[in-house]
N, C-alpha and C positions, 0 to 999 in steps of 0.2 A: 524642240523644247529641251532645255537643259535640266537634267535631273541631278539631285544631290544624293550621294550614296554614303553608306556607312560600312563599317567592318561587317556588320550583320547582313546587310543587303547586297554587298558588292558582287558576290558570285552570281546571284540571281540577276542583278542589274546588268551584268556583263554578258550573260548567256545568249544575248541576241545574235542572230546570224548577221554577217556583214561587218561593217566597220564601226568602231566605237572609239571616241577620244575620251581619255580620262585626264582631267586637269587636277593635279595635286596642289593645294593652296592652303592658306590660312588667312583669317580676317585681319591679323596684325601685320601681315606682310605687304609692304608698299607696292613692290612690283606685281604681286598677285592682284592687288586692287586695280592696278593699271590694266592688267590683262583681262580681268573680268568683263568689262564692256566690249573688248575686242571679240571675245568668245560669243557674247550675246549678239553682237552685230553679225558675226559670221553665221550664227545659228539662224538668225532671222532672214538671211539672204541665201543660205545654202541651197544648191540645186541637187546635191547628191544625197545619198542615204547614209549619212554619218550621224551616229547618235553621240551626244555629248553628256558626259558625267563629270560632276565636280566632287572631289574628295577632300574634305577639310582634314589636314594631317593631324590636327589636335583631336579629332573625333575618329579618325581612321588610322590610328597608329600601327595596328597590326597589318593592314593593307599596305600602308606606306613602307613599312619594314620589309614586307614580302617582295616589293619591287625596288628595294634599295634606294628609296627617296632620301637624299641627303640635302638637296637644295630645292627651294621652291621659288617660283612656280616650276613644276615639271609636268610636261604633257606627254602622255604615252598613247600611241595609236595601236589599237587592237584589231585583229581580223579574226572573226569567228571565235572570240574569246582568248586569243593568243597575242601577246605583245609582239609587235613587228618593228616599231621604231619609237625613238624617244627624243624629245627636245627639252633642254633646260633653259629657263629664263623666259622673258617676255618676247612674244612674237608679234610682229605687225600683222594686220589682217591678211596682207599679201603673203607674208612669210608663213602664216598658218595655212592659207590655201595651197601654197607650194609644198609644204610639209605633207599635207594630206594627198594632193594630186600625185606627188612623186611615189606614193605607196599604193595607189589604187589602180 
């Protein structure tokens, strides 16, 4: 299940053990709207234990700034709460799977 996070809840939402993907996006961003269904499809099919968080940069300005988000969509993969890899732009479902599997 994809969770929506805010500046207030981000640290708590991220504290889970294992892998978490955080997708930084905005509702006015065309590429972000294209990537949303890809994330949802991945989430419905995934076999691994990867949690997905979506962070709207308009509502999570502090968190976006903390991770140097300059372009959206930006997707960061975290392991045990620490950022380990980042992709900028829209990924295909296969590209998303590869991005995750290359880090797990």
